[in-house]
C-alpha positions in Angstrom: -26.2 3.1 -18.4 -23.6 0.6 -17.4 -20.8 3.1 -18.1 -22.5 5.7 -15.9 -22.8 3.2 -13.1 -19.2 2.2 -13.5 -18.1 5.9 -13.4 -20.2 6.5 -10.3 -18.7 3.5 -8.5 -15.2 4.6 -9.5 -15.8 8.1 -8.0 -17.3 6.5 -4.9 -14.3 4.2 -4.5 -11.9 7.2 -4.8 -13.8 9.3 -2.2 -14.3 6.4 0.2 -10.6 5.4 -0.1 -9.5 8.8 1.1 -12.3 8.9 3.8 -11.2 5.5 5.0 -7.6 6.5 5.3 -8.7 9.6 7.2 -10.8 7.5 9.6 -14.0 9.1 8.5 -16.1 5.9 7.7 -17.6 3.2 9.9 -17.7 -0.1 8.1 -20.2 -2.7 9.0 -23.6 -2.9 10.7 -22.7 -2.5 14.3 -20.3 0.4 14.1 -22.4 2.2 11.5 -25.4 1.8 13.8 -23.6 3.3 16.7 -22.3 6.2 14.5 -25.9 7.0 13.4 -27.4 6.7 16.9 -24.8 8.9 18.5 -25.2 11.7 15.9 -21.8 11.2 14.3 -23.1 9.9 10.9 -23.8 12.2 8.0 -24.6 9.6 5.2 -25.5 6.0 5.2 -24.5 3.8 2.2 -26.1 0.4 1.7 -25.4 -2.4 -0.8 -28.5 -3.2 -2.9 -28.4 -6.9 -2.1 -28.4 -6.7 1.7 -31.0 -8.8 3.4 -34.3 -6.9 3.7 -34.1 -7.1 7.5 -30.7 -5.5 7.6 -31.6 -2.9 5.0 -34.9 -2.0 6.8 -33.2 -1.9 10.2 -30.5 0.5 9.0 -33.0 2.7 7.1 -35.1 3.0 10.2 -32.1 4.0 12.3 -31.1 6.6 9.6 -34.6 8.0 9.6 -34.8 8.3 13.4 -31.4 10.0 13.3 -32.3 12.3 10.4 -29.4 11.0 8.3 -29.6 10.7 4.6 -29.2 7.2 3.2 -28.5 5.8 -0.3 -28.8 2.3 -1.6 -25.9 1.8 -3.9 -26.4 -0.3 -7.1 -23.7 -2.7 -6.2 -23.6 -6.2 -4.8 -21.9 -7.0 -1.5 -18.9 -8.1 -3.4 -18.7 -5.0 -5.5 -19.4 -2.8 -2.5 -16.7 -4.6 -0.5 -14.2 -4.0 -3.3 -15.1 -0.3 -3.2 -14.5 0.1 0.6 -11.8 -2.6 0.9 -13.7 -4.8 3.2 -16.6 -7.1 2.6 -19.4 -5.1 4.1 -22.8 -3.9 2.9 -23.2 -1.0 5.4 -21.1 2.1 5.6 -21.6 5.3 7.6 -19.7 8.4 6.6 -18.9 10.4 9.7 -17.6 13.6 8.0 -19.8 16.2 6.4 -17.3 17.1 3.7 -16.9 13.5 2.5 -20.7 12.9 2.8 -21.3 15.9 0.6 -18.8 14.9 -2.0 -20.3 11.4 -2.2 -23.8 12.9 -2.5 -22.6 15.0 -5.4 -21.9 11.8 -7.4 -25.6 11.3 -7.8 -26.6 15.0 -8.0 -29.9 15.5 -9.7 -30.9 11.8 -9.3 -33.4 10.4 -6.9 -32.3 7.7 -4.5 -30.6 9.6 -1.7 -33.3 9.8 0.9 -33.6 12.0 4.0 -36.5 10.8 6.1 
């Protein structure tokens, strides 16, 4: 199980690295919120150890915006290492990158579209 999680996080790191270089991610609560509310976000990624208030707030915004979200099994520190910045909230603003990220967990539950 740990190896599968490690492989998933490695794939996520690779995709997000390219997406970040292409300017297709919004890192952090405020910019991710704006991306979702303005219809630019396609996927919301959340660290699993975010505060409940932050997590619930972002999930509510994703649901109102009809954006799929996924809580990643990674601490803020691990998630920060993946995206290159200590954040727990990431909005993917490109459909292609969002689809590729979603494929990592294909067949598993956890990605939610409200």
